[in-house]
C-alpha positions in Angstrom: 66.2 49.5 1.7 63.4 50.2 4.2 61.5 47.2 5.5 58.3 46.5 3.5 55.4 46.7 6.0 52.0 45.0 5.8 48.8 46.7 4.9 46.7 46.3 8.1 43.6 47.4 6.2 43.6 44.0 4.4 43.7 42.0 7.7 40.7 40.0 8.9 41.3 41.6 12.3 44.0 43.3 14.4 44.7 42.3 18.0 46.8 44.8 20.0 48.7 44.4 23.3 48.0 47.4 25.5 50.9 48.6 27.7 53.7 49.9 25.5 51.7 49.4 22.3 48.6 51.6 22.6 49.4 53.5 25.8 52.6 54.4 27.6 51.5 52.6 30.7 54.5 50.3 30.4 56.5 53.1 31.9 54.1 53.3 34.8 54.2 49.6 35.3 58.0 49.7 35.2 58.2 52.3 37.9 55.7 50.5 40.1 57.5 47.2 39.7 60.9 48.8 40.5 59.6 50.5 43.6 58.1 47.2 44.9 61.1 44.9 44.0 63.7 47.4 45.3 61.9 47.3 48.6 61.6 43.5 48.6 65.2 43.0 47.6 66.5 45.4 50.2 64.5 43.8 53.1 65.3 40.2 52.1 68.9 40.8 51.1 68.4 39.6 47.6 71.2 40.1 45.1 72.0 41.2 42.5 69.8 44.3 42.5 66.6 44.5 40.4 67.2 46.2 37.0 65.1 47.3 34.0 66.6 44.3 32.2 64.9 42.1 34.7 61.6 43.7 33.8 61.9 42.8 30.2 63.3 39.4 30.8 60.9 38.1 33.6 57.9 40.4 34.0 57.0 42.2 30.8 53.9 40.8 29.1 53.1 38.2 31.7 50.3 38.0 34.1 51.1 39.8 37.3 51.6 36.9 39.7 53.5 34.9 37.0 55.9 37.8 36.6 56.5 38.0 40.4 57.2 34.3 40.6 59.5 34.4 37.5 61.5 37.3 38.8 62.0 35.8 42.3 62.9 32.4 40.7 65.7 34.2 38.7 67.2 34.9 42.1 66.6 31.4 43.5 63.9 32.8 45.8 60.7 30.8 46.4 57.8 32.2 48.5 54.3 30.9 49.1 51.9 31.7 46.2 49.1 32.9 48.5 45.7 33.8 47.1 44.4 36.6 44.9 42.8 38.4 47.9 46.0 38.6 49.9 46.7 42.0 51.4 49.4 44.0 49.6 51.5 43.6 52.8 51.5 39.8 52.5 54.9 38.2 51.8 53.5 36.0 49.1 53.6 36.0 45.3 50.1 37.3 45.3 50.7 39.8 48.0 53.7 41.3 46.2 51.7 41.4 43.0 48.9 43.2 44.7 51.3 45.6 46.2 52.5 46.5 42.8 49.0 46.9 41.5 48.1 49.3 44.2 51.1 51.4 43.3 50.2 51.3 39.6 46.5 52.2 40.3 47.5 55.2 42.4 49.8 56.5 39.7 47.2 56.0 36.9 44.4 57.8 38.9 46.7 60.6 39.9 48.3 61.3 36.6 45.9 59.8 34.0 47.1 58.3 30.7 46.9 59.2 27.0 47.4 56.9 24.0 50.5 57.1 21.9 49.7 59.6 19.1 50.8 57.2 16.3 48.9 54.3 17.9 45.7 56.4 18.2 46.0 57.5 14.5 46.3 53.9 13.4 43.4 52.7 15.5 41.2 55.6 14.2 42.1 54.7 10.6 41.4 51.0 11.1 38.1 51.8 12.8 37.0 54.1 10.0 37.8 51.3 7.5 35.7 48.8 9.5 38.6 46.5 10.5 37.7 44.5 13.6 40.0 45.2 16.5 40.6 43.7 19.9 43.0 44.1 22.9 45.0 41.2 24.3 46.7 42.3 27.5 48.0 40.4 30.5 47.1 43.3 32.7 44.1 43.2 35.0 43.9 46.9 34.7 43.2 46.9 30.9 39.6 48.0 31.0 40.5 50.9 33.4 43.4 52.0 31.2 41.4 51.8 28.0 38.7 53.9 29.6 41.1 56.4 31.1 42.8 56.8 27.7 39.4 57.3 25.9 39.8 54.5 23.4 37.7 51.6 24.8 35.0 52.0 22.2 37.4 51.2 19.3 37.7 47.6 20.4 35.1 44.9 20.0 36.8 42.5 22.5 39.2 42.7 25.4 41.1 39.6 26.6 42.9 40.7 29.7 44.2 39.3 33.0 40.7 39.2 34.4 39.5 37.1 31.5 42.6 34.9 31.6 42.1 34.2 35.3 38.4 33.4 34.8 38.9 31.2 31.8 42.1 29.5 32.9 44.2 30.9 30.1 47.9 30.5 30.4 50.1 33.6 30.6 52.1 34.8 27.5 54.3 33.4 25.9 51.8 30.5 25.8 49.4 31.0 22.8 46.2 30.9 24.9 45.5 34.6 25.2 46.0 35.6 21.6 44.2 32.4 20.5 41.2 33.4 22.7 41.3 37.0 21.2 40.9 35.7 17.7 38.1 33.4 18.7 36.2 36.2 20.5 36.8 38.6 17.6 35.6 35.9 15.1 38.7 36.0 12.9 41.3 33.6 11.6 44.8 34.3 13.1 46.4 33.2 9.8 44.7 36.2 8.1 45.0 38.6 11.1 47.6 40.8 12.7 49.0 40.8 16.3 50.8 43.9 17.6 53.2 43.5 20.6 56.1 45.2 22.4 57.1 42.3 24.6 59.0 39.1 23.6 56.5 37.0 25.6 53.7 38.6 23.6 55.3 38.2 20.2 56.0 34.5 21.0 52.4 34.1 22.2 51.0 35.5 18.9 53.3 33.5 16.8 52.4 30.3 18.6 48.7 31.1 18.2 49.2 31.1 14.4 49.2 34.7 13.5 51.0 35.0 10.2 51.8 38.7 10.8 53.2 39.7 14.2 54.2 43.4 14.4 56.8 44.1 17.1 56.8 47.6 18.5 60.3 48.4 19.8 59.9 50.6 22.9 63.1 49.3 24.5 62.9 45.5 24.2 65.1 45.5 21.0 64.3 44.7 17.4 66.5 41.5 17.4 64.8 40.2 20.6 61.3 40.8 19.1 62.2 39.0 15.9 63.8 36.1 17.7 60.5 35.8 19.7 58.4 35.6 16.5 57.8 39.2 15.3 57.7 39.2 11.5 58.1 43.0 11.3 59.4 45.6 13.8 58.6 49.3 14.0 59.4 51.9 16.6 56.0 53.7 16.3 52.6 52.5 14.9 52.4 55.6 12.8 54.8 53.7 10.4 51.8 51.4 9.6 49.5 54.2 8.5 48.5 53.9 4.8 50.2 57.2 3.8 53.5 56.4 5.6 53.8 52.6 5.1 56.7 51.4 3.0 55.4 49.1 0.3 57.3 46.5 -1.6 58.8 48.3 -4.6 57.5 47.3 -8.0 59.9 45.4 -10.2 60.6 46.6 -13.7 
């Protein structure tokens, strides 16, 4: 029997992750990280080689510098943290993170970005129904991505990597960012919905008290998302549209 999915129109509010949930920027991030880490690993003689599995395990959903430190730590490599204004050439955690961001920004500006069609359809439907929406993203590029995708106006609040750094919010999987999103949107997490494609994000939302956490499986894996705290898993947000959602069948 198909999984019964929640009716998001009944939620106090809906808080979306960005990369991999609303826009396919996760693919751009993955390519940028791979280019940077392949170079770092080759020059420093780090083994085993960087893989896509490393991205999901150590980088996905985390703030940029935390992702760098986590990935290097997985190879027993420690480098100075540095500072946020380090040049991209600096051999520090911040320098490597800034190097990746430069690669990502160049790709975004050169190729542009469009939202996932199913995600756009759901956001438009929720907006038409007056459901408050926000974005909770570890990316410092969230505002630029939302503007480039033409969807910034749908969201009342954006809690991103810039906000997290300014307000001292811990990186996902800590609850801080999703908790802050609910506060800024003025909703109760227990009556709201979080939508995530990363295990760190699902864990963050669950820890922040969201009763409903939708996992979007773009490659992470349904079992991993559920283990992290997702209450439901879909492969496209179009599955949550009112005319396609699978309701709990009535009993005789």
